[in-house]
C-alpha positions as CSV (number, residue, x, y, z in Angstrom):
1,M,-7.3,3.4,-13.3
2,W,-5.7,1.2,-10.6
3,Y,-3.3,2.3,-7.9
4,I,-0.6,0.5,-6.0
5,Y,-0.1,2.1,-2.6
6,I,2.2,1.8,0.4
7,L,0.9,2.7,3.9
8,K,3.1,3.4,6.9
9,C,1.7,1.8,10.0
10,K,2.0,3.4,13.5
11,D,4.6,0.8,14.4
12,G,6.8,1.8,11.4
13,S,6.0,-1.2,9.3
14,L,4.9,-0.8,5.7
15,Y,1.8,-2.3,4.0
16,T,1.4,-2.6,0.2
17,G,-1.9,-3.0,-1.6
18,I,-3.9,-2.1,-4.8
19,T,-7.2,-0.3,-5.2
20,T,-9.2,1.9,-7.6
21,D,-9.7,4.5,-4.8
22,V,-6.8,5.2,-2.5
23,S,-8.7,7.5,-0.1
24,R,-11.5,5.0,0.3
25,R,-9.1,2.2,0.9
26,F,-7.0,4.1,3.3
27,N,-10.2,4.9,5.4
28,E,-11.1,1.2,5.3
29,H,-7.6,0.4,6.7
30,K,-8.0,3.1,9.3
31,N,-11.4,1.7,10.3
32,K,-9.9,-1.9,10.5
33,T,-12.0,-3.2,7.7
34,G,-9.3,-3.0,5.0
35,G,-7.2,-6.1,5.6
36,H,-6.0,-8.5,8.2
37,Y,-2.5,-7.0,8.6
38,T,-3.8,-3.5,9.2
39,R,-6.2,-4.7,11.8
40,S,-3.3,-5.5,14.1
41,H,-1.0,-2.8,12.7
42,P,-3.0,0.5,12.7
43,V,-2.2,2.7,9.7
44,K,-0.6,6.2,10.0
45,S,-0.3,7.6,6.5
46,I,-0.1,7.0,2.8
47,V,3.5,7.2,1.8
48,Y,3.5,6.1,-1.8
49,T,1.1,5.7,-4.8
50,E,1.6,4.6,-8.3
51,R,-1.0,4.6,-11.0
52,V,-1.4,1.9,-13.7
53,R,-4.1,1.3,-16.3
54,T,-5.3,-2.3,-15.5
55,Q,-5.9,-4.5,-12.6
56,S,-3.5,-7.1,-14.1
57,K,-0.7,-4.6,-14.2
58,A,-1.5,-3.4,-10.6
59,L,-1.3,-7.0,-9.3
60,K,2.0,-7.6,-11.0
61,R,3.5,-4.4,-9.7
62,E,2.1,-5.0,-6.2
63,H,3.8,-8.4,-6.3
64,Q,7.1,-6.8,-7.3
65,I,6.9,-4.2,-4.5
66,K,5.9,-6.8,-1.9
67,N,9.0,-8.8,-2.8
68,L,11.3,-5.9,-2.2
69,K,13.2,-5.8,1.1
70,R,12.3,-2.9,3.4
71,E,15.3,-0.9,2.1
72,G,14.0,-1.2,-1.4
73,K,10.6,0.0,-0.4
74,L,12.0,3.0,1.4
75,K,14.1,3.9,-1.7
76,L,11.0,3.6,-3.8
77,I,9.1,5.9,-1.4
78,K,11.9,8.4,-1.3
79,N,12.1,8.7,-5.1
């Protein structure tokens, strides 16, 4: 299984990514080893996860979510 996740950063920004283990990846982001963006924007919490069967589907869905404006991401999180 693959997961698409959205993290809320301490500055209020949102970060979207994919992984096979959300907890591990969140800890990598918290420890500043998870990605360039989250090194300069410390993470606060996981606000959204979505499960898919394949890496290909995860990458496509991640791309869709990353192309949403902030309001679209917040709506997705709320639902």
